[in-house]
C-alpha positions as CSV (number, residue, x, y, z in Angstrom):
1,X,0.2,0.1,0.2
2,X,1.9,3.6,-1.2
3,X,1.3,6.6,0.3
4,X,-0.6,9.3,-0.7
5,X,1.8,11.0,-2.2
6,X,2.7,7.7,-4.3
7,X,-1.2,7.5,-5.2
8,X,-1.9,11.3,-5.9
9,X,1.3,10.9,-8.6
10,X,-0.1,7.8,-10.3
11,X,-3.8,9.6,-10.4
12,X,-2.2,12.4,-12.0
13,X,-0.3,10.7,-14.4
14,X,-3.0,9.0,-15.6
15,X,-4.9,12.5,-16.5
16,X,-2.3,13.4,-18.2
17,X,-1.7,10.3,-20.4
18,X,-5.2,10.2,-20.9
19,X,-5.5,13.9,-22.0
20,X,-2.4,13.0,-24.5
21,X,-4.4,10.3,-25.9
22,X,-7.6,12.7,-26.6
23,X,-5.2,15.1,-28.3
24,X,-3.7,12.4,-30.5
25,X,-7.0,11.1,-31.2
26,X,-8.2,14.4,-31.8
27,X,-5.5,15.0,-34.2
28,X,-5.8,12.2,-35.9
29,X,-9.5,13.0,-36.8
30,X,-8.9,16.1,-38.0
31,X,-7.9,15.9,-42.0
32,X,-5.5,18.8,-42.2
33,X,-3.6,17.3,-39.0
34,X,-3.9,13.7,-39.3
35,X,-0.4,12.7,-40.5
36,X,1.0,14.6,-37.6
37,X,-1.2,12.8,-35.0
38,X,-1.0,9.6,-36.6
39,X,3.1,10.1,-35.7
40,X,2.6,11.5,-32.4
41,X,-0.1,8.3,-31.5
42,X,2.4,5.7,-33.2
43,X,5.0,7.4,-31.1
44,X,3.0,7.1,-27.6
45,X,2.0,3.9,-28.5
46,X,5.7,2.8,-29.6
47,X,7.1,4.1,-26.2
48,X,4.7,2.1,-24.6
49,X,5.9,-1.0,-26.1
50,X,9.3,-0.2,-25.4
51,X,8.8,0.7,-21.6
52,X,7.4,-3.1,-21.3
53,X,10.0,-4.8,-23.2
54,X,12.9,-2.9,-21.4
55,X,11.1,-3.8,-18.2
56,X,11.7,-7.8,-19.5
57,X,8.2,-8.3,-19.9
58,X,6.8,-10.7,-22.1
59,X,4.7,-10.2,-25.1
60,X,1.2,-8.9,-23.0
61,X,-1.8,-7.7,-24.0
62,X,-0.1,-4.2,-23.7
63,X,2.4,-4.8,-26.0
64,X,-0.2,-6.5,-28.5
65,X,-2.7,-3.5,-28.0
66,X,0.1,-1.2,-28.7
67,X,1.3,-2.4,-31.9
68,X,-2.6,-3.0,-32.8
69,X,-3.3,0.4,-32.4
70,X,-0.5,2.0,-34.2
71,X,-1.4,-0.4,-37.3
72,X,-5.1,0.5,-37.0
73,X,-4.2,4.1,-37.0
74,X,-2.4,4.0,-40.1
75,X,-4.6,1.6,-41.9
76,X,-7.6,3.8,-41.3
77,X,-5.5,7.4,-42.5
78,X,-4.8,5.3,-45.5
79,X,-8.6,4.3,-46.0
80,X,-9.1,8.0,-45.9
81,X,-7.1,9.2,-48.4
82,X,-8.6,9.4,-51.6
83,X,-5.9,9.6,-53.4
84,X,-4.8,6.5,-52.2
85,X,-7.9,4.6,-53.2
86,X,-8.1,6.1,-56.7
87,X,-4.7,4.5,-57.6
88,X,-5.6,0.7,-57.7
């Protein structure tokens, strides 16, 4: 059981990470900034995956979800771009 300061720090960190996720999602859904949002989201997911690998954890749900989210962002961005769909 942690102290009050540790619990407050974890709660604050969770709020910051949630805000980062919302900002990245908003950037991805806005067409002029979708590439920037996808890059930021991929970096965010990649950092989560690397931090779990660095902690010597085996491939877990966090790693799998992080990789799948990053892949889904780029697939969705590619499907939304009309010029990519028209070239086929």
